MILORO-203728 format. One record per atom (N, C-alpha, C): x, y, z; residue number from 0; atom name. Coordinates in nm, 2 decimals. Layout:
# residues N
X | Y | Z | NUM | CA
...
This chain:
# residues 138
14.50 | 8.62 | 11.07 | 0 | N
14.51 | 8.67 | 11.27 | 0 | CA
14.63 | 8.59 | 11.31 | 0 | C
14.68 | 8.64 | 11.44 | 1 | N
14.79 | 8.57 | 11.46 | 1 | CA
14.71 | 8.60 | 11.63 | 1 | C
14.82 | 8.47 | 11.72 | 2 | N
14.75 | 8.48 | 11.81 | 2 | CA
14.84 | 8.49 | 11.92 | 2 | C
14.99 | 8.57 | 11.88 | 3 | N
15.09 | 8.56 | 11.99 | 3 | CA
15.05 | 8.68 | 12.12 | 3 | C
15.07 | 8.69 | 12.21 | 4 | N
15.05 | 8.76 | 12.32 | 4 | CA
15.16 | 8.85 | 12.38 | 4 | C
15.14 | 8.96 | 12.32 | 5 | N
15.24 | 9.06 | 12.34 | 5 | CA
15.25 | 9.15 | 12.50 | 5 | C
15.18 | 9.08 | 12.58 | 6 | N
15.15 | 9.10 | 12.73 | 6 | CA
15.32 | 9.13 | 12.76 | 6 | C
15.35 | 9.21 | 12.86 | 7 | N
15.50 | 9.18 | 12.93 | 7 | CA
15.50 | 9.24 | 13.09 | 7 | C
15.58 | 9.21 | 13.10 | 8 | N
15.58 | 9.22 | 13.29 | 8 | CA
15.69 | 9.23 | 13.35 | 8 | C
15.71 | 9.38 | 13.38 | 9 | N
15.82 | 9.38 | 13.47 | 9 | CA
15.91 | 9.34 | 13.49 | 9 | C
16.02 | 9.27 | 13.57 | 10 | N
16.08 | 9.18 | 13.64 | 10 | CA
16.06 | 9.24 | 13.78 | 10 | C
16.10 | 9.13 | 13.90 | 11 | N
16.08 | 9.19 | 14.08 | 11 | CA
16.21 | 9.26 | 14.11 | 11 | C
16.34 | 9.24 | 14.00 | 12 | N
16.41 | 9.30 | 14.02 | 12 | CA
16.47 | 9.46 | 14.01 | 12 | C
16.48 | 9.55 | 14.11 | 13 | N
16.45 | 9.65 | 14.03 | 13 | CA
16.63 | 9.72 | 13.93 | 13 | C
16.70 | 9.61 | 13.95 | 14 | N
16.81 | 9.64 | 13.90 | 14 | CA
16.82 | 9.60 | 13.71 | 14 | C
16.70 | 9.49 | 13.68 | 15 | N
16.66 | 9.48 | 13.61 | 15 | CA
16.56 | 9.55 | 13.48 | 15 | C
16.54 | 9.65 | 13.40 | 16 | N
16.42 | 9.72 | 13.34 | 16 | CA
16.41 | 9.64 | 13.26 | 16 | C
16.44 | 9.56 | 13.21 | 17 | N
16.42 | 9.50 | 13.11 | 17 | CA
16.24 | 9.47 | 13.08 | 17 | C
16.16 | 9.41 | 13.00 | 18 | N
16.03 | 9.31 | 12.98 | 18 | CA
16.05 | 9.18 | 13.02 | 18 | C
15.98 | 9.12 | 13.06 | 19 | N
15.96 | 9.00 | 13.02 | 19 | CA
15.90 | 8.96 | 12.97 | 19 | C
15.83 | 8.85 | 12.89 | 20 | N
15.75 | 8.81 | 12.83 | 20 | CA
15.64 | 8.76 | 12.89 | 20 | C
15.54 | 8.73 | 12.89 | 21 | N
15.47 | 8.62 | 12.99 | 21 | CA
15.46 | 8.52 | 12.89 | 21 | C
15.43 | 8.41 | 13.01 | 22 | N
15.38 | 8.31 | 12.94 | 22 | CA
15.25 | 8.28 | 12.83 | 22 | C
15.21 | 8.22 | 12.74 | 23 | N
15.09 | 8.30 | 12.67 | 23 | CA
15.01 | 8.15 | 12.70 | 23 | C
14.89 | 8.18 | 12.73 | 24 | N
14.83 | 8.01 | 12.77 | 24 | CA
14.75 | 7.97 | 12.60 | 24 | C
14.81 | 7.81 | 12.61 | 25 | N
14.75 | 7.75 | 12.52 | 25 | CA
14.63 | 7.69 | 12.55 | 25 | C
14.52 | 7.66 | 12.50 | 26 | N
14.45 | 7.53 | 12.54 | 26 | CA
14.47 | 7.41 | 12.44 | 26 | C
14.42 | 7.35 | 12.50 | 27 | N
14.29 | 7.23 | 12.40 | 27 | CA
14.48 | 7.09 | 12.39 | 27 | C
14.48 | 7.02 | 12.34 | 28 | N
14.61 | 6.94 | 12.33 | 28 | CA
14.74 | 7.00 | 12.27 | 28 | C
14.82 | 7.01 | 12.36 | 29 | N
14.93 | 7.02 | 12.25 | 29 | CA
14.99 | 6.96 | 12.14 | 29 | C
15.04 | 7.03 | 12.03 | 30 | N
15.06 | 6.99 | 11.92 | 30 | CA
15.18 | 7.07 | 11.84 | 30 | C
15.26 | 7.03 | 11.79 | 31 | N
15.30 | 7.12 | 11.70 | 31 | CA
15.30 | 7.14 | 11.58 | 31 | C
15.17 | 7.16 | 11.54 | 32 | N
15.10 | 7.24 | 11.40 | 32 | CA
15.04 | 7.32 | 11.44 | 32 | C
15.07 | 7.36 | 11.28 | 33 | N
14.99 | 7.49 | 11.31 | 33 | CA
14.92 | 7.55 | 11.14 | 33 | C
14.87 | 7.63 | 11.14 | 34 | N
14.77 | 7.69 | 11.26 | 34 | CA
14.66 | 7.54 | 11.32 | 34 | C
14.65 | 7.59 | 11.43 | 35 | N
14.56 | 7.50 | 11.51 | 35 | CA
14.49 | 7.61 | 11.59 | 35 | C
14.36 | 7.54 | 11.61 | 36 | N
14.33 | 7.55 | 11.71 | 36 | CA
14.27 | 7.45 | 11.90 | 36 | C
14.28 | 7.49 | 11.95 | 37 | N
14.30 | 7.42 | 12.11 | 37 | CA
14.20 | 7.49 | 12.16 | 37 | C
14.12 | 7.40 | 12.22 | 38 | N
13.99 | 7.42 | 12.36 | 38 | CA
14.00 | 7.33 | 12.48 | 38 | C
13.98 | 7.36 | 12.58 | 39 | N
13.89 | 7.29 | 12.66 | 39 | CA
13.77 | 7.29 | 12.69 | 39 | C
13.72 | 7.14 | 12.64 | 40 | N
13.56 | 7.11 | 12.66 | 40 | CA
13.49 | 7.11 | 12.81 | 40 | C
13.42 | 7.12 | 12.83 | 41 | N
13.33 | 7.07 | 12.96 | 41 | CA
13.24 | 6.96 | 12.93 | 41 | C
13.25 | 6.88 | 12.99 | 42 | N
13.21 | 6.74 | 12.93 | 42 | CA
13.10 | 6.71 | 13.09 | 42 | C
12.96 | 6.73 | 13.05 | 43 | N
12.86 | 6.67 | 13.10 | 43 | CA
12.80 | 6.55 | 13.06 | 43 | C
12.80 | 6.50 | 13.18 | 44 | N
12.79 | 6.32 | 13.06 | 44 | CA
12.80 | 6.34 | 12.96 | 44 | C
12.70 | 6.32 | 12.81 | 45 | N
12.74 | 6.26 | 12.68 | 45 | CA
12.77 | 6.39 | 12.64 | 45 | C
12.75 | 6.54 | 12.68 | 46 | N
12.73 | 6.68 | 12.69 | 46 | CA
12.82 | 6.73 | 12.66 | 46 | C
12.90 | 6.80 | 12.55 | 47 | N
13.04 | 6.91 | 12.56 | 47 | CA
12.99 | 7.05 | 12.53 | 47 | C
13.05 | 7.12 | 12.62 | 48 | N
13.02 | 7.28 | 12.67 | 48 | CA
13.14 | 7.29 | 12.58 | 48 | C
13.14 | 7.44 | 12.52 | 49 | N
13.24 | 7.48 | 12.44 | 49 | CA
13.22 | 7.66 | 12.53 | 49 | C
13.38 | 7.66 | 12.61 | 50 | N
13.37 | 7.83 | 12.67 | 50 | CA
13.47 | 7.87 | 12.59 | 50 | C
13.40 | 7.97 | 12.52 | 51 | N
13.55 | 8.06 | 12.47 | 51 | CA
13.65 | 8.09 | 12.53 | 51 | C
13.68 | 8.13 | 12.62 | 52 | N
13.78 | 8.21 | 12.70 | 52 | CA
13.85 | 8.08 | 12.74 | 52 | C
13.82 | 7.94 | 12.74 | 53 | N
13.91 | 7.82 | 12.72 | 53 | CA
13.96 | 7.77 | 12.55 | 53 | C
13.97 | 7.85 | 12.50 | 54 | N
13.98 | 7.81 | 12.34 | 54 | CA
14.10 | 7.92 | 12.31 | 54 | C
14.16 | 7.91 | 12.19 | 55 | N
14.27 | 7.95 | 12.16 | 55 | CA
14.33 | 7.93 | 12.04 | 55 | C
14.35 | 8.01 | 11.90 | 56 | N
14.42 | 8.03 | 11.80 | 56 | CA
14.54 | 8.01 | 11.78 | 56 | C
14.60 | 7.91 | 11.71 | 57 | N
14.78 | 7.92 | 11.70 | 57 | CA
14.82 | 7.96 | 11.59 | 57 | C
14.91 | 8.02 | 11.60 | 58 | N
14.94 | 8.06 | 11.42 | 58 | CA
14.86 | 8.15 | 11.35 | 58 | C
14.90 | 8.13 | 11.24 | 59 | N
14.83 | 8.26 | 11.15 | 59 | CA
14.67 | 8.18 | 11.09 | 59 | C
14.60 | 8.27 | 11.08 | 60 | N
14.46 | 8.18 | 11.05 | 60 | CA
14.40 | 8.31 | 10.97 | 60 | C
14.37 | 8.25 | 10.86 | 61 | N
14.26 | 8.36 | 10.74 | 61 | CA
14.13 | 8.35 | 10.76 | 61 | C
14.10 | 8.45 | 10.73 | 62 | N
13.96 | 8.47 | 10.77 | 62 | CA
13.84 | 8.39 | 10.72 | 62 | C
13.89 | 8.32 | 10.57 | 63 | N
13.87 | 8.22 | 10.52 | 63 | CA
13.89 | 8.09 | 10.58 | 63 | C
13.97 | 8.06 | 10.66 | 64 | N
13.99 | 7.94 | 10.68 | 64 | CA
13.92 | 7.94 | 10.85 | 64 | C
13.89 | 8.08 | 10.93 | 65 | N
13.80 | 8.06 | 11.05 | 65 | CA
13.66 | 8.05 | 11.01 | 65 | C
13.64 | 8.09 | 10.91 | 66 | N
13.50 | 8.07 | 10.88 | 66 | CA
13.44 | 7.95 | 10.83 | 66 | C
13.54 | 7.85 | 10.79 | 67 | N
13.54 | 7.74 | 10.74 | 67 | CA
13.52 | 7.64 | 10.87 | 67 | C
13.59 | 7.67 | 10.97 | 68 | N
13.61 | 7.61 | 11.10 | 68 | CA
13.48 | 7.63 | 11.20 | 68 | C
13.46 | 7.76 | 11.17 | 69 | N
13.30 | 7.81 | 11.21 | 69 | CA
13.21 | 7.69 | 11.19 | 69 | C
13.17 | 7.67 | 11.07 | 70 | N
13.12 | 7.61 | 10.98 | 70 | CA
13.14 | 7.43 | 11.00 | 70 | C
13.21 | 7.41 | 11.00 | 71 | N
13.28 | 7.30 | 11.08 | 71 | CA
13.26 | 7.24 | 11.23 | 71 | C
13.25 | 7.36 | 11.34 | 72 | N
13.28 | 7.31 | 11.47 | 72 | CA
13.11 | 7.27 | 11.52 | 72 | C
13.03 | 7.26 | 11.51 | 73 | N
12.92 | 7.19 | 11.54 | 73 | CA
12.91 | 7.04 | 11.50 | 73 | C
12.96 | 7.02 | 11.40 | 74 | N
12.93 | 6.87 | 11.36 | 74 | CA
13.04 | 6.78 | 11.38 | 74 | C
13.17 | 6.90 | 11.44 | 75 | N
13.28 | 6.82 | 11.53 | 75 | CA
13.26 | 6.77 | 11.64 | 75 | C
13.20 | 6.87 | 11.73 | 76 | N
13.13 | 6.85 | 11.85 | 76 | CA
13.01 | 6.71 | 11.86 | 76 | C
12.94 | 6.75 | 11.77 | 77 | N
12.84 | 6.63 | 11.76 | 77 | CA
12.91 | 6.48 | 11.78 | 77 | C
13.01 | 6.49 | 11.66 | 78 | N
13.05 | 6.37 | 11.65 | 78 | CA
13.15 | 6.32 | 11.81 | 78 | C
13.21 | 6.41 | 11.86 | 79 | N
13.27 | 6.38 | 11.98 | 79 | CA
13.17 | 6.35 | 12.08 | 79 | C
13.05 | 6.45 | 12.08 | 80 | N
12.94 | 6.38 | 12.14 | 80 | CA
12.91 | 6.23 | 12.14 | 80 | C
12.92 | 6.19 | 11.98 | 81 | N
12.87 | 6.06 | 11.97 | 81 | CA
13.00 | 5.95 | 12.03 | 81 | C
13.11 | 6.01 | 11.99 | 82 | N
13.19 | 5.92 | 12.06 | 82 | CA
13.19 | 5.89 | 12.23 | 82 | C
13.15 | 6.01 | 12.28 | 83 | N
13.14 | 5.98 | 12.42 | 83 | CA
13.03 | 5.87 | 12.47 | 83 | C
12.92 | 5.87 | 12.38 | 84 | N
12.83 | 5.84 | 12.39 | 84 | CA
12.85 | 5.67 | 12.35 | 84 | C
12.96 | 5.60 | 12.30 | 85 | N
13.02 | 5.52 | 12.30 | 85 | CA
13.11 | 5.46 | 12.34 | 85 | C
13.14 | 5.53 | 12.43 | 86 | N
13.26 | 5.50 | 12.53 | 86 | CA
13.37 | 5.51 | 12.45 | 86 | C
13.39 | 5.54 | 12.31 | 87 | N
13.55 | 5.58 | 12.26 | 87 | CA
13.60 | 5.68 | 12.34 | 87 | C
13.56 | 5.76 | 12.37 | 88 | N
13.62 | 5.92 | 12.45 | 88 | CA
13.57 | 5.86 | 12.54 | 88 | C
13.66 | 5.84 | 12.70 | 89 | N
13.59 | 5.83 | 12.80 | 89 | CA
13.67 | 5.92 | 12.92 | 89 | C
13.56 | 5.97 | 13.01 | 90 | N
13.65 | 6.03 | 13.08 | 90 | CA
13.73 | 6.02 | 13.18 | 90 | C
13.74 | 5.87 | 13.19 | 91 | N
13.83 | 5.83 | 13.33 | 91 | CA
13.96 | 5.77 | 13.27 | 91 | C
13.98 | 5.75 | 13.14 | 92 | N
14.13 | 5.70 | 13.09 | 92 | CA
14.16 | 5.81 | 12.97 | 92 | C
14.23 | 5.83 | 12.96 | 93 | N
14.36 | 5.89 | 12.86 | 93 | CA
14.34 | 5.78 | 12.71 | 93 | C
14.29 | 5.83 | 12.61 | 94 | N
14.28 | 5.83 | 12.49 | 94 | CA
14.27 | 5.91 | 12.42 | 94 | C
14.39 | 5.92 | 12.27 | 95 | N
14.36 | 5.99 | 12.23 | 95 | CA
14.23 | 5.94 | 12.07 | 95 | C
14.13 | 6.00 | 12.04 | 96 | N
14.09 | 5.95 | 11.95 | 96 | CA
14.12 | 6.09 | 11.81 | 96 | C
14.09 | 6.06 | 11.71 | 97 | N
14.08 | 6.16 | 11.56 | 97 | CA
13.95 | 6.11 | 11.48 | 97 | C
13.93 | 6.26 | 11.46 | 98 | N
13.79 | 6.29 | 11.38 | 98 | CA
13.81 | 6.33 | 11.24 | 98 | C
13.77 | 6.33 | 11.15 | 99 | N
13.77 | 6.40 | 11.03 | 99 | CA
13.64 | 6.47 | 10.98 | 99 | C
13.63 | 6.61 | 10.94 | 100 | N
13.54 | 6.70 | 10.94 | 100 | CA
13.54 | 6.81 | 10.84 | 100 | C
13.49 | 6.81 | 10.73 | 101 | N
13.47 | 6.93 | 10.70 | 101 | CA
13.63 | 7.00 | 10.61 | 101 | C
13.74 | 6.90 | 10.58 | 102 | N
13.89 | 6.95 | 10.58 | 102 | CA
13.95 | 6.97 | 10.68 | 102 | C
13.93 | 6.95 | 10.82 | 103 | N
13.99 | 6.98 | 10.98 | 103 | CA
13.99 | 6.80 | 10.99 | 103 | C
14.10 | 6.82 | 11.08 | 104 | N
14.17 | 6.70 | 11.14 | 104 | CA
14.14 | 6.74 | 11.32 | 104 | C
14.03 | 6.67 | 11.39 | 105 | N
14.01 | 6.74 | 11.55 | 105 | CA
14.07 | 6.60 | 11.62 | 105 | C
14.17 | 6.65 | 11.68 | 106 | N
14.23 | 6.50 | 11.82 | 106 | CA
14.13 | 6.57 | 11.93 | 106 | C
14.09 | 6.48 | 11.98 | 107 | N
14.01 | 6.48 | 12.13 | 107 | CA
14.13 | 6.40 | 12.19 | 107 | C
14.09 | 6.43 | 12.36 | 108 | N
14.11 | 6.35 | 12.49 | 108 | CA
14.12 | 6.36 | 12.57 | 108 | C
14.01 | 6.30 | 12.66 | 109 | N
13.99 | 6.35 | 12.81 | 109 | CA
14.09 | 6.35 | 12.92 | 109 | C
14.24 | 6.29 | 12.86 | 110 | N
14.37 | 6.30 | 12.96 | 110 | CA
14.32 | 6.25 | 13.07 | 110 | C
14.20 | 6.16 | 13.12 | 111 | N
14.19 | 6.12 | 13.23 | 111 | CA
14.13 | 6.24 | 13.34 | 111 | C
14.08 | 6.36 | 13.27 | 112 | N
14.03 | 6.43 | 13.36 | 112 | CA
13.90 | 6.42 | 13.44 | 112 | C
13.83 | 6.35 | 13.44 | 113 | N
13.68 | 6.32 | 13.49 | 113 | CA
13.63 | 6.47 | 13.49 | 113 | C
13.59 | 6.52 | 13.30 | 114 | N
13.54 | 6.64 | 13.32 | 114 | CA
13.54 | 6.74 | 13.21 | 114 | C
13.67 | 6.71 | 13.15 | 115 | N
13.74 | 6.80 | 13.06 | 115 | CA
13.77 | 6.68 | 12.94 | 115 | C
13.74 | 6.79 | 12.77 | 116 | N
13.73 | 6.73 | 12.68 | 116 | CA
13.84 | 6.83 | 12.62 | 116 | C
13.97 | 6.79 | 12.60 | 117 | N
14.06 | 6.85 | 12.55 | 117 | CA
14.08 | 6.82 | 12.41 | 117 | C
14.07 | 6.97 | 12.26 | 118 | N
14.08 | 6.92 | 12.19 | 118 | CA
14.17 | 6.98 | 12.06 | 118 | C
14.23 | 6.98 | 11.95 | 119 | N
14.29 | 7.02 | 11.85 | 119 | CA
14.24 | 6.99 | 11.74 | 119 | C
14.25 | 7.13 | 11.64 | 120 | N
14.16 | 7.09 | 11.51 | 120 | CA
14.28 | 7.21 | 11.43 | 120 | C
14.29 | 7.14 | 11.32 | 121 | N
14.38 | 7.19 | 11.26 | 121 | CA
14.34 | 7.14 | 11.11 | 121 | C
14.34 | 7.21 | 10.98 | 122 | N
14.32 | 7.22 | 10.86 | 122 | CA
14.40 | 7.10 | 10.78 | 122 | C
14.32 | 6.99 | 10.74 | 123 | N
14.44 | 6.89 | 10.60 | 123 | CA
14.51 | 6.93 | 10.55 | 123 | C
14.51 | 7.09 | 10.53 | 124 | N
14.61 | 7.11 | 10.44 | 124 | CA
14.71 | 7.14 | 10.52 | 124 | C
14.72 | 7.18 | 10.66 | 125 | N
14.82 | 7.22 | 10.74 | 125 | CA
14.91 | 7.08 | 10.77 | 125 | C
14.83 | 6.96 | 10.76 | 126 | N
14.96 | 6.82 | 10.74 | 126 | CA
15.02 | 6.83 | 10.59 | 126 | C
14.94 | 6.89 | 10.49 | 127 | N
15.00 | 6.86 | 10.36 | 127 | CA
15.09 | 6.92 | 10.31 | 127 | C
15.14 | 7.05 | 10.39 | 128 | N
15.23 | 7.12 | 10.43 | 128 | CA
15.33 | 7.06 | 10.49 | 128 | C
15.32 | 7.02 | 10.62 | 129 | N
15.42 | 6.98 | 10.71 | 129 | CA
15.42 | 6.82 | 10.74 | 129 | C
15.41 | 6.72 | 10.66 | 130 | N
15.41 | 6.59 | 10.63 | 130 | CA
15.50 | 6.50 | 10.79 | 130 | C
15.63 | 6.57 | 10.84 | 131 | N
15.69 | 6.53 | 10.91 | 131 | CA
15.63 | 6.53 | 11.10 | 131 | C
15.51 | 6.67 | 11.11 | 132 | N
15.45 | 6.67 | 11.18 | 132 | CA
15.37 | 6.58 | 11.22 | 132 | C
15.31 | 6.51 | 11.12 | 133 | N
15.16 | 6.44 | 11.12 | 133 | CA
15.26 | 6.31 | 11.21 | 133 | C
15.41 | 6.25 | 11.08 | 134 | N
15.48 | 6.14 | 11.13 | 134 | CA
15.50 | 6.09 | 11.27 | 134 | C
15.54 | 6.20 | 11.31 | 135 | N
15.59 | 6.19 | 11.47 | 135 | CA
15.47 | 6.22 | 11.59 | 135 | C
15.40 | 6.26 | 11.55 | 136 | N
15.25 | 6.24 | 11.65 | 136 | CA
15.16 | 6.11 | 11.63 | 136 | C
15.29 | 6.05 | 11.53 | 137 | N
15.18 | 5.90 | 11.57 | 137 | CA
15.27 | 5.81 | 11.71 | 137 | C
């Protein structure tokens, strides 16, 4: 499954007949890891709400990997909610945390947004295939 967005728009100048690609919206923490899942979660005190229209799959995802993410996602959310409860994940200050679960790595940060938690989830296999990306994120 690829999530490239083929949407194009004509430019505003009539002399330019070419179509120009519109920028696609990628939710979550920006990372140079592919494939990855990004989302902006809504924080309500110590609970997190997921809205599917504020999420995106970036890169090529197999059906098997999507199914594994589907299984791991609720537990990742519970772990993030626990980090909100302990204060490790704080709505008022920017601080990236990392959670490992079910063969996935989740990076999360509120970015000091006072109400959102931005996440990036990728498989451990993605990092084994591109270790230089992991090193550049440190």
